[in-house]
C-alpha positions in Angstrom: 17.7 27.8 19.8 17.3 26.4 23.4 14.2 24.3 24.2 12.0 25.1 27.3 11.6 22.4 29.7 8.9 20.2 29.0 8.3 21.2 25.5 9.4 19.0 22.2 11.6 20.1 19.4 9.4 22.6 17.7 8.6 24.4 21.4 5.4 22.7 21.7 4.8 20.4 24.7 3.1 16.8 23.8 -0.6 16.0 24.2 -1.0 14.1 27.5 -2.1 10.5 27.0 -0.4 10.1 23.8 2.4 7.8 23.2 5.3 9.6 21.5 5.3 8.3 17.9 8.3 8.7 15.5 7.2 9.0 12.2 8.3 6.3 9.8 9.6 6.8 6.5 7.2 5.9 3.8 9.0 4.0 1.2 6.7 2.5 -1.1 5.2 4.1 -3.8 1.5 5.3 -2.8 -1.8 3.7 -4.3 -4.4 5.4 -5.7 -7.9 4.1 -4.4 -8.3 2.7 -8.0 -5.3 0.9 -7.9 -5.9 -0.6 -4.5 -9.4 -1.7 -5.5 -7.9 -3.4 -8.3 -5.3 -5.3 -6.0 -8.1 -6.0 -4.0 -10.2 -7.8 -7.1 -7.1 -9.4 -7.9 -6.9 -11.3 -4.7 -10.5 -12.1 -4.5 -10.1 -13.6 -8.0 -7.3 -16.1 -6.7 -5.6 -18.8 -8.9 -8.3 -17.6 -12.0 -6.4 -14.0 -12.3 -7.9 -10.8 -14.3 -8.1 -9.9 -17.8 -6.0 -6.7 -18.6 -9.0 -5.6 -21.2 -11.2 -4.6 -18.0 -12.0 -1.2 -16.5 -8.7 -1.9 -14.3 -6.3 -2.9 -16.8 -4.3 0.7 -16.5 -4.0 -0.4 -12.8 -3.2 -3.3 -13.7 -0.5 -2.6 -15.9 0.6 0.0 -13.5 0.9 -2.3 -10.2 2.7 -4.7 -12.9 4.9 -1.9 -13.3 5.5 -2.0 -9.1 6.0 -5.5 -9.2 3.0 -6.3 -6.9 1.4 -8.2 -9.6 2.4 -10.1 -12.8 0.8 -10.9 -16.4 1.0 -14.5 -17.4 1.3 -15.8 -20.8 -2.3 -16.2 -21.0 -2.7 -12.3 -20.7 -4.3 -12.7 -17.2 -2.9 -10.7 -14.2 -2.2 -12.6 -10.6 -1.0 -11.2 -7.5 3.0 -11.3 -6.7 4.1 -12.3 -3.2 4.9 -8.6 -3.0 1.5 -7.6 -3.9 -0.1 -10.3 -1.9 2.0 -8.7 1.0 0.8 -4.8 0.0 -2.6 -6.0 -0.2 -2.6 -7.6 3.4 -1.0 -4.5 4.8 -2.8 -1.6 2.8 -6.2 -3.2 1.9 -6.7 -5.3 4.6 -4.9 -3.7 7.3 -3.1 -6.5 8.4 0.1 -6.1 10.5 2.7 -6.6 8.0 
């Protein structure tokens, strides 16, 4: 179907004053709110880590499955470099 002049791909004119943005493909698994909170608490814990027997234990296990955290030999969880980056981008909203 031919496009009308001044209209986009779907026949709708872009809104004036808004930059044209291409949609980026989301290639990371979605983090539920509880998991984002667990990731943040883990970042606050620092080197001490967090035990897996707290309420956020299931989220920490899920994050470990995504390689964002790892479980140490003492049973506590700590951030991985990938987890620190995801925390900065998604929780702290820092450019990554």
